[in-house]
C-alpha positions in Angstrom: -15.4 -9.6 1.6 -14.9 -6.0 1.5 -12.5 -6.2 4.5 -10.1 -8.5 2.5 -10.1 -6.1 -0.4 -9.1 -3.3 2.0 -6.2 -5.4 3.4 -5.0 -6.5 0.1 -4.7 -2.6 -0.8 -2.9 -2.1 2.6 -0.5 -5.0 2.0 0.0 -4.5 -1.8 -0.7 -8.0 -2.6 -2.3 -9.8 -5.7 -5.5 -11.8 -5.3 -6.8 -14.8 -7.3 -10.6 -14.2 -8.1 -13.6 -16.1 -9.0 -16.1 -13.6 -10.4 -19.5 -13.8 -11.6 -20.1 -11.6 -14.6 -23.5 -9.5 -15.3 -24.1 -12.1 -18.0 -23.7 -15.0 -15.9 -20.3 -16.2 -16.9 -17.7 -17.3 -14.1 -14.0 -16.2 -14.9 -11.0 -16.6 -12.7 -8.6 -13.6 -12.5 -5.4 -12.2 -11.0 -6.1 -8.9 -9.6 -4.4 -6.0 -8.0 -6.6 -3.9 -6.0 -6.4 -0.2 -6.7 -9.4 1.3 -5.0 -12.2 0.1 -2.7 -15.9 1.5 -2.8 -19.1 0.8 -0.9 -20.3 -1.4 -3.6 -17.4 -1.8 -6.2 -13.8 -1.7 -6.4 -11.2 -0.9 -9.1 -8.5 -3.2 -9.9 -5.7 -3.9 -12.4 -6.8 -7.2 -14.0 -3.9 -9.4 -15.4 -6.3 -11.5 -17.8 -7.7 -8.4 -19.7 -4.3 -6.4 -18.9 -6.4 -3.3 -17.9 -7.8 -1.4 -14.9 -11.3 -2.7 -14.2 -14.3 -2.0 -12.2 -15.9 -5.0 -10.2 -19.1 -5.1 -8.1 -18.2 -6.4 -4.7 -21.8 -8.7 -4.5 -20.6 -10.5 -7.6 -17.3 -11.8 -6.3 -17.5 -15.5 -5.6 -14.2 -16.0 -3.9 -10.9 -14.2 -3.1 -7.5 -15.9 -2.3 -4.1 -14.1 -1.8 -1.4 -14.9 -4.0 1.2 -16.7 -2.4 5.0 -16.2 -4.0 7.2 -18.9 -2.5 10.8 -18.0 -2.6 13.4 -20.9 -3.1 16.8 -20.3 -1.6 19.9 -21.5 -2.9 22.5 -22.7 -0.5 
């Protein structure tokens, strides 16, 4: 999981994340990773519109956001 976070920082890509909060709630968030530590990471959360700190252990799934471009001929 940590390696995927580091890759997203390197390539500056957005991720869709399923996250388990401390109170047991599961949320889906779109994030941009800012900094990765040993047990947590900082990211801009589009759901909350602010920078947040997340625990790596509580991440259930990470999926890169694919931006499809359409070409007009």
